[in-house]
C-alpha positions as semicolon CSV with decimal commas, in nm:
position;residue;x (nm);y (nm);z (nm)
1;M;-7,764;-4,462;0,770
2;L;-7,810;-4,179;1,030
3;D;-8,129;-3,959;0,985
4;S;-8,004;-3,559;1,107
5;R;-8,399;-3,517;1,225
6;T;-8,427;-3,797;1,480
7;L;-8,060;-3,942;1,535
8;F;-8,221;-4,331;1,422
9;V;-8,008;-4,540;1,294
10;Y;-8,095;-4,736;0,989
11;D;-8,015;-5,088;0,869
12;T;-7,966;-5,148;0,453
13;Q;-8,362;-5,222;0,420
14;G;-8,489;-4,927;0,608
15;G;-8,550;-5,109;0,944
16;L;-8,522;-4,879;1,262
17;M;-8,217;-5,002;1,516
18;E;-8,100;-4,928;1,827
19;T;-8,004;-4,563;1,832
20;I;-7,768;-4,562;2,204
21;F;-7,464;-4,744;1,997
22;E;-7,512;-4,444;1,753
23;R;-7,584;-4,157;1,997
24;T;-7,225;-4,284;2,236
25;L;-7,073;-4,301;1,959
26;L;-7,142;-3,955;1,808
27;F;-7,068;-3,846;2,182
28;D;-6,741;-3,977;2,152
29;F;-6,631;-3,832;1,907
30;Y;-6,775;-3,529;1,892
31;G;-6,866;-3,407;2,280
32;E;-6,563;-3,214;2,341
33;L;-6,710;-3,023;2,099
34;L;-7,020;-2,865;2,300
35;T;-7,007;-2,637;2,607
36;K;-6,901;-2,801;2,948
37;R;-7,276;-2,741;3,036
38;Q;-7,342;-2,944;2,688
39;Q;-7,197;-3,191;2,811
40;E;-7,314;-3,196;3,082
41;I;-7,591;-3,217;3,055
42;Y;-7,614;-3,451;2,747
43;E;-7,409;-3,658;2,940
44;N;-7,659;-3,752;3,315
45;V;-7,983;-3,720;3,035
46;V;-7,834;-3,963;2,742
47;M;-7,563;-4,117;2,903
48;N;-7,708;-4,139;3,229
49;D;-8,036;-4,214;3,236
50;M;-8,131;-3,916;3,426
51;S;-8,500;-3,819;3,374
52;L;-8,563;-3,473;3,207
53;S;-8,782;-3,358;3,560
54;E;-8,425;-3,422;3,709
55;A;-8,219;-3,265;3,486
56;A;-8,397;-2,945;3,543
57;E;-8,378;-2,900;3,932
58;E;-8,014;-2,966;3,900
59;Y;-7,933;-2,738;3,661
60;G;-8,196;-2,503;3,668
61;I;-8,393;-2,461;3,376
62;S;-8,764;-2,629;3,253
63;R;-8,802;-3,018;3,128
64;Q;-8,856;-2,821;2,789
65;G;-8,471;-2,602;2,790
66;I;-8,317;-2,952;2,900
67;H;-8,559;-3,116;2,593
68;D;-8,365;-2,860;2,342
69;T;-8,008;-2,907;2,486
70;I;-8,030;-3,257;2,395
71;R;-8,168;-3,178;2,029
72;R;-7,939;-2,911;1,976
73;C;-7,630;-3,123;2,091
74;E;-7,767;-3,409;1,892
75;K;-7,798;-3,185;1,567
76;S;-7,459;-3,050;1,662
77;M;-7,274;-3,366;1,682
78;Q;-7,488;-3,471;1,373
79;E;-7,337;-3,172;1,184
80;Y;-7,008;-3,285;1,302
81;E;-7,020;-3,616;1,177
82;E;-7,151;-3,487;0,833
83;K;-6,841;-3,291;0,780
84;L;-6,648;-3,428;0,945
85;H;-6,676;-3,822;0,909
86;A;-6,522;-3,941;1,147
87;V;-6,765;-4,174;1,339
88;S;-6,860;-4,315;0,964
89;Q;-6,469;-4,376;0,892
90;F;-6,439;-4,528;1,194
91;E;-6,677;-4,831;1,127
92;K;-6,537;-4,832;0,787
93;I;-6,215;-4,945;0,943
94;R;-6,293;-5,154;1,243
95;R;-6,545;-5,392;0,988
96;T;-6,280;-5,400;0,688
97;L;-6,031;-5,539;1,019
98;S;-6,303;-5,789;1,165
99;S;-6,364;-5,851;0,746
100;L;-5,983;-5,932;0,757
101;Q;-5,913;-6,105;1,070
102;S;-6,264;-6,323;0,970
103;F;-6,076;-6,401;0,601
104;V;-5,751;-6,471;0,757
105;E;-5,881;-6,740;0,942
106;Q;-5,993;-6,985;0,688
107;E;-5,731;-7,191;0,603
108;E;-5,842;-7,316;0,236
109;N;-5,686;-6,944;0,128
110;G;-5,364;-7,068;0,102
111;I;-5,155;-6,859;0,340
112;P;-4,892;-6,967;0,558
113;E;-4,985;-6,962;0,881
114;E;-4,718;-6,761;1,016
115;A;-4,792;-6,436;0,743
116;R;-5,210;-6,546;0,898
117;A;-5,090;-6,487;1,270
118;V;-4,841;-6,184;1,174
119;I;-5,216;-6,066;0,991
120;R;-5,446;-6,136;1,299
121;S;-5,172;-5,987;1,579
122;Y;-5,177;-5,679;1,396
123;A;-5,541;-5,637;1,304
124;G;-5,631;-5,749;1,627
125;E;-5,371;-5,503;1,834
126;I;-5,641;-5,209;1,578
127;L;-5,875;-5,300;1,701
128;K;-5,833;-5,348;2,017
129;D;-5,650;-4,955;2,002
130;I;-5,970;-4,875;1,893
131;G;-6,232;-5,016;2,016
């Protein structure tokens, strides 16, 4: 579950999980909806670990300006996700396909080997295509 104020990801027990993966997914899905300048700043600071000071110098604005830009980008991408649900749907599809693959691997499920091979192949292709 996402906390839109901080973009931290919590597991079902409420524990804090790594945010980098979630930030990357949000940027992959919604980064193109940001302005070019926002994209550059966000990518350099968040994805490429450029410091706020380095970014401020690079873009000719204050460290606070860089920080505010990052927060606005995160807020915008979170709002897109709340409306479009593309990231959550992507994750749901990936989990479902992984579960299907695990089920197919169990020989006691009664699925003939030929059918299991076809299902494995299709699920593998889809998982490869969606990343």
